[in-house]
C-alpha positions as CSV (number, residue, x, y, z in Angstrom):
1,M,-20.2,17.9,8.2
2,S,-19.6,15.9,4.5
3,E,-18.8,16.9,1.0
4,Y,-18.2,16.3,-1.8
5,I,-14.5,17.4,-3.2
6,Q,-13.8,18.2,-7.3
7,F,-10.5,18.1,-8.7
8,T,-10.2,18.6,-12.5
9,N,-11.8,15.6,-13.1
10,F,-12.4,13.5,-10.8
11,G,-13.9,14.6,-6.4
12,Y,-13.3,12.6,-3.4
13,I,-15.8,12.8,-0.4
14,K,-14.6,14.3,2.9
15,S,-16.7,13.4,5.5
16,T,-15.9,12.7,9.5
17,I,-16.6,9.7,11.4
18,S,-18.3,9.2,14.9
19,D,-16.5,10.1,18.1
20,S,-17.2,6.7,19.5
21,L,-15.2,4.9,16.2
22,L,-13.0,7.3,16.4
23,K,-12.4,6.4,19.8
24,K,-12.2,2.6,19.6
25,L,-9.7,3.0,16.7
26,K,-7.8,5.0,18.8
27,H,-8.0,3.2,21.5
28,I,-7.2,-0.9,20.2
29,D,-5.6,-3.1,21.7
30,R,-3.1,-3.5,19.5
31,S,-1.9,-7.1,20.9
32,Q,-5.2,-7.7,19.3
33,L,-4.1,-6.6,15.4
34,V,-2.5,-9.3,13.3
35,Q,-0.3,-8.8,10.5
36,Y,-1.1,-8.3,7.4
37,K,1.0,-8.9,3.6
38,T,0.0,-7.3,0.3
39,E,1.8,-8.0,-2.4
40,L,2.7,-4.3,-2.3
41,S,4.3,-4.0,1.3
42,D,6.0,-7.1,-0.2
43,S,7.6,-5.5,-3.5
44,Y,9.2,-2.4,-1.0
45,S,10.4,-3.2,2.3
46,S,10.1,0.9,3.8
47,C,6.8,0.2,3.1
48,V,4.1,1.0,6.0
49,P,3.3,-2.2,7.7
50,H,-0.8,-3.4,7.4
51,F,-2.2,-4.8,9.9
52,H,-6.2,-7.0,9.9
53,M,-8.3,-5.7,13.6
54,P,-10.6,-7.3,15.2
55,D,-14.3,-8.7,13.1
56,E,-16.6,-5.8,15.5
57,I,-14.6,-3.7,14.6
58,D,-14.7,-3.6,11.1
59,T,-18.0,-4.4,11.5
60,M,-18.6,-0.6,13.4
61,L,-16.5,0.8,10.5
62,I,-18.5,-0.8,7.8
63,E,-21.4,-0.2,8.8
64,E,-21.0,3.6,9.4
65,V,-18.5,3.8,6.3
66,D,-21.5,1.9,4.2
67,K,-24.3,4.6,5.9
68,M,-21.6,7.4,4.2
69,F,-21.2,6.5,0.7
70,I,-25.1,5.7,0.0
71,H,-25.5,8.6,1.3
72,H,-23.5,11.1,-1.4
73,L,-24.1,8.1,-4.0
74,N,-28.0,9.1,-4.2
75,Q,-26.8,13.0,-3.7
76,N,-23.8,13.2,-6.3
77,P,-24.7,12.1,-10.0
78,D,-21.1,12.0,-11.0
79,I,-20.3,9.3,-7.9
80,R,-23.0,6.9,-9.9
81,L,-21.1,8.1,-13.7
82,C,-17.4,6.6,-11.9
83,I,-19.1,3.5,-10.5
84,E,-21.2,2.7,-13.9
85,R,-17.7,3.9,-15.6
86,Q,-15.3,0.8,-13.7
87,G,-17.9,-2.1,-14.2
88,N,-21.8,-2.7,-14.8
89,L,-24.0,-2.1,-12.5
90,S,-26.9,-3.9,-14.6
91,S,-24.9,-7.4,-13.4
92,G,-26.8,-7.6,-9.8
93,L,-23.6,-8.1,-8.1
94,P,-24.0,-6.6,-4.8
95,L,-21.6,-3.7,-3.9
96,G,-19.7,-4.7,-0.6
97,Y,-16.9,-4.1,1.3
98,E,-13.2,-6.1,1.5
99,K,-11.9,-6.3,5.3
100,P,-10.3,-2.8,6.2
101,W,-7.0,-2.8,7.5
102,M,-4.7,-0.4,9.6
103,N,-1.4,1.1,9.0
104,I,1.1,2.7,11.1
105,F,3.7,4.5,10.1
106,E,6.9,5.7,11.7
107,S,8.5,9.0,11.5
108,D,11.5,8.8,8.9
109,I,10.8,4.8,7.9
110,H,7.6,4.6,6.5
111,H,5.9,5.2,2.9
112,L,3.3,3.9,0.2
113,P,4.6,5.0,-2.9
114,N,2.2,5.9,-6.0
115,H,-0.4,2.9,-6.6
116,D,-3.6,1.9,-6.7
117,H,-6.2,-0.2,-5.6
118,Y,-8.6,-2.4,-7.8
119,S,-12.1,-1.4,-6.1
120,L,-14.6,0.8,-7.4
121,Y,-13.7,3.7,-4.1
122,N,-11.3,2.9,-2.0
123,Y,-11.4,5.2,2.0
124,N,-8.9,6.4,4.5
125,I,-9.6,7.1,7.7
126,Y,-7.1,9.2,9.8
127,V,-6.7,8.4,13.7
128,T,-3.6,9.3,14.9
129,L,-1.5,12.2,12.1
130,P,1.9,13.6,13.2
131,E,2.3,17.6,13.0
132,S,2.6,17.4,9.6
133,S,2.4,14.4,6.2
134,S,0.2,14.3,3.4
135,I,-1.8,11.9,0.8
136,Q,-1.1,12.9,-2.9
137,F,-3.0,11.8,-6.1
138,S,-1.8,11.8,-9.2
139,Y,-3.9,11.0,-12.5
140,N,-4.6,12.4,-16.1
141,S,-6.9,15.6,-16.7
142,T,-9.5,15.0,-19.9
143,I,-7.3,16.1,-22.5
144,G,-3.9,14.1,-20.7
145,M,-2.4,16.1,-18.8
146,N,-0.1,14.6,-15.7
147,M,-1.9,16.8,-12.7
148,N,-1.0,16.3,-9.4
149,Q,-3.1,17.0,-5.6
150,I,-2.0,17.0,-2.4
151,I,-4.0,17.4,0.8
152,E,-1.7,18.5,3.8
153,L,-3.1,16.2,7.1
154,T,-2.7,17.5,10.4
155,P,-3.9,16.7,13.9
156,D,-6.5,18.7,13.4
157,N,-7.6,16.1,9.9
158,E,-7.5,13.0,12.7
159,G,-12.0,11.4,12.6
160,E,-11.2,12.6,9.0
161,I,-12.6,10.4,6.4
162,Y,-11.9,10.7,2.2
163,M,-13.2,8.3,0.2
164,F,-12.1,8.1,-4.0
165,P,-12.4,6.2,-6.8
166,G,-10.2,3.4,-6.4
167,P,-8.5,3.0,-9.7
168,I,-6.3,7.2,-9.5
169,M,-3.0,6.5,-7.9
170,H,-1.6,7.8,-4.6
171,S,0.3,7.8,-2.6
172,V,1.6,8.9,1.2
173,P,5.5,10.0,1.3
174,P,7.6,9.6,4.3
175,Y,7.2,12.8,7.2
176,Y,9.5,13.8,9.9
177,H,8.6,14.2,12.9
178,E,10.6,12.0,15.7
179,G,7.8,10.0,18.2
180,Q,4.7,10.4,15.8
181,E,2.4,8.3,14.7
182,R,0.8,8.4,11.5
183,I,-2.2,5.5,12.2
184,S,-4.9,5.4,9.5
185,V,-7.5,2.2,8.6
186,V,-7.9,1.5,4.7
187,G,-10.0,-0.3,2.9
188,N,-12.2,-0.6,-0.4
189,K,-16.0,-0.9,-1.6
190,K,-16.0,-3.4,-4.3
191,F,-18.2,-5.5,-6.8
192,A,-19.0,-8.9,-5.0
193,V,-17.3,-11.6,-6.4
194,E,-19.8,-14.7,-7.1
195,G,-19.3,-16.9,-4.9
196,K,-17.2,-15.6,-2.0
């Protein structure tokens, strides 16, 4: 099932990836993962480690994500409006995806502090989830009130994808279930930069 869920003044897409993609992500050979350093991970010692995946998995993943995104873009004027407010669609620059990455959290060690992405839309795919964890959004309402939304996650949410505007501040607090990993795949949809 795929749906657009509205918060106070922004919304997010919630859908499910294919069983075949989820199976590939769950059984990825970790020796094929390449450490990926970001400004965020350099700034926070307990920030979750990021890894790039093999190109063939990236290709399959981006094709699925793009089909979902285009479907919702064509169905929901709020998504088009969000993109128009972030950048000039008439510029002629194509929309593209940057190389996705995998986050592997360990209990009581890793978290992601409040941050945003320089992108039109960000997506999170939940591959493996502990007994309980969450993603949290922080934003201002149309009248300037500080708003928080928490999405609680359990193993029942494995295989789900959440797509939301990149500028929305979001965080992942630590969780406390010893021996249980929290694995997600993350990426961004952006305007392509000319010459790249």
